[in-house]
N, C-alpha and C positions, 0 to 999 in steps of 0.2 A: 381568409385562407382556409380551405377545407382539407380534410384528410383524416386519417385515423387519429384517435386520441393520443396525446403524449403519455409516455410512461409517468406514473404518479407515485408519490409516497403518501402515507396516511395524512389526513387533514390535521393541521396544526403542528406539523413537524418540520424541522429543518435539519438536514444531514450534511456534515462536512466529512468527506473521505480524503485521506492523505496517502500519497504514494510511498514508494520504497524510501526509507530514511537512511538506512545503512550508517548508523553511528554519527549522524550529523545533528547533534542536539541543538546547535545554534540555529539551524534552519527550522527545526520543529518548533522551537520557542517563538520564532518569528511568525509562523502560521498560527500557533495557539493565541498569540497576542492579537493577530488580525481577527481571529474568530471572536475573541472577547469584545473587541471594538465594534465589529460588525453586529454582534448580538445586541449590544447596548444601543446601537443606532437604529435597529430594526424593530418591527412590531413583535409582540409576544409569540413564542413558538417553543415547542419541546425540542431542544437542541441535542443532537447526537453527533459524536465524533468517532470515526472509524479509521484505524490505521490498517492499511492493506497488507501488512506483513513485511518481513525483511527490515526490522528495526535495528538489527545488529550487523556487525562485520564491516570491514573496509574502512569506515570512518573512525575517528579517535574516541568516541564517547559512548560505546555500546553499554557499558555498565551503568552510566548515569541515566541513559534513556530507559533502560529496563527498570531501574529504581523508580523513576518518575511514573512509568506506565503501571507498575505494580501498585503504586500508591493510588493512582487515579482509578484503576479498575476495581480496587477494594472499596473506594468511596461511592461509586455510582455505576449503574448498569447502562448509562448513556455514553460511557467511554469504552470503546471496544477495540481490542488489539487482536487481529487475525494472525494465525500462524503462517509464516512464509517458509520457503525451502531452507533459508539460512537458519531460522530457529530450529527447524527439524534436524539439520545437520549438527547444530550445536548440541542438542539434546542427545542424539545418537552418539556423538563423539565422547561426551562426558559420561556416558553410560558404558563406555568401554569398547565401542565399535571402531576398530583401527582403520577399516576401509573408509568409514565416514569421516574419521579424524583427518586422514590424509587429504581427502577431498575438501573438507572444510578449511584446512590450512591454506590450500591453493586458492580458495575463493574468499579470502578476507578474514578467516577465523583467527589468524595471527593477531590482527588489530584488536579483535574482541578480547582475546586472552590478555593482551597487554593492558587493556583498560581495566581488567580485574586484578592486575598486579602480578600476573604469572611471570616468572623470571624470563628475560629475553633469551638467555642462553639455552633454555629448554625449548622455547618456541622455535628457534632457528635450527635446532637439532632434528626437527620433523616429528612425525608420529612415533610415540614411544610410550611404554608403561610409565616412565618417569614423568612425562608431560601430563598424562591423564591424572596421575596422583597429585601433581602440583595444581592442576586446574581444579580438581575437586576440593583442594584445600582453600583455594582463592575464591572460587565461585560458590556462593551459599547454596545449600541444597534446596532451599525454598525457591531460588531463582530457577533452577532446573525443573522443579515440580510445576511452577507457574507456567513456564514456557511450554512444557509438555502438554499442559491442559488447555492451551489456547485453542479457540474454535477455528475451524477450517473455513467457514463461510457464515454469512449472515444475510438474510433476505429482509428487505424493508420495502413494502409495497411491490412495485414492478421492477425493483432493482435487486440484483444479487451481488454481494460484495465478497470477493475471493482473491487470493493472492495471484495465482498464475492464470486461471481460467477453468473451463469445464470441458468435459468430453462431449463433443457434439452428438446429438441423437440419444443421449442417455438421460433419463429422468433426473431431476435435481436430487431427489432423495436416494438415488442409486449411484451418485458420483463417488469416486474413490480418492483417497488421500494423495496417491501418486500423481494423479492428474491435477487436482486442485493446487498442488504445490509446485509442479514441474512442467506442465504441458505448455507447448509453444505452437508450432506451425499448424497442427490439426485444428486447434482452436482459433488461432489468429486468421487462418484462411477461410474459416467457415462463414457462410452467409445465412445459415439456418436460423429460423425463428425458434428460440428455445423457450419462449414464453416469459422471459425476463431480459432486462438489459444488464449485462455483466460488467461490473466496475472492478478493474483489476490492475495489477502492476506486473512485476517480474521481467518483462521484456522492455529494455530501454528504447525509448522513442528517439528517432533521429530525423529532423532536428529536435531539440528538447522542448516539445510542447505536447499537450495531451492530444490523443488521437481518438476520434469518434467515428464509429460506423453505425449501421442500423441496429446492431445487436450488442455492442460493447463500448466501453469508455476505458481507455488505457491511460494510466497516471504515472508510470515510471519514466521520469525525465532525467535519470542519472544524477541524483542529488550529490553523491559523493565525488563525482568526477567534474560536474559543471556548476555546483552550488545552486542548482535549480530543483527545488522541491515543489511539487504541484499538488493542488487540492481542488476537488470539485465540490460545489455547494448545490444541493438539491433542496429547493424551498417549496413547501406545499402552500403556505399562505399566498405567495405571489406567483406560484406556478412557473418558476423560472429555474434555470440552471446556469451557474456561473463558475468560471475557473479562476483560480488564484495561483501565484507562484512566487517563490523567492527569487531575487535577482542579484546581479553582481554588486549593486550599490547597497546591499543590505536592506532592501525594502521589499515589501510584499505588494505585488501589482496584479491587476487583471491581466489574464493571458490573452494576448491578441497577436496573431490570429490563432485559432484552434485548427488543428489539421482535421479535415473532414474527408472521409472516404466512404462514398455511397450514401451518406446521409444518416440519420437515426430516425427512420420513418420520415416525418415532415419536420424534424427538429431543426435542420439547417435553415429552413425558411421561417418557421414560426417563432424561433427564439433569436431572431436577428438583434433584438434589443438587449439580449443577455450576453452575447459574445459575437464577434465578427467571424465570418466564414470565408476562407479563400475559395476561389473558383477552381483552382487546380486540384485534381485528384491525384492520389498516390498510394502506393502500398509499401509497407515496411516488412 
């Protein structure tokens, strides 16, 4: 099979990128265990793990997830957590932005506050100075500082990892936080070659399986709603790409099929041994 070269990551590296977790520590632990087992069974490689953002809110275990992630990121630079729009809302809210607080509570921030032990009667009362004071007492200051300092994107080889996406036509080094955290249709509808394959979350895929186009890989499969948390593995030693996801039976399985829309260059044909591809095209 001929065609343009596949997107690459640096020689000797293996990257596992995990989609939006939203407080589901149980699902994250399943994927981390799968990474450990896969790493032990494979040849040597420098393994990197990237969480695509939105680790907090909606699910029950935001505080525990943040605690684990803070520990891992302090130990090694090969474990990276990117900032999502939910982390940004949380930081703005606990720094006293009442507009952000009201928005955050409507989009799952109430579950995050409960996980840190904020009294429920204050949470159900809505955005208020009393709620902010209680949240600041319950959520350690170092948590907010860590969350505020999370990177917005990370490039590895030909892949750019970011929460929501990028503004089409704008150089990577000129992207702005608003787009990286929140963009949807302008990015999702773009077929432009931006010089990288963007690996992102933020927009839930229906049905719950990863979505591949020629310029992006979407990993948000609605973990908190469907118990499907998806991960892509990019492997330099074997030049393959594989997808993994948690399932209803509490097991991590290969994702079959992957939703393909327009291809990823020649990826659909040339990586048939890595994952199966449906013939039917579709748009989300």
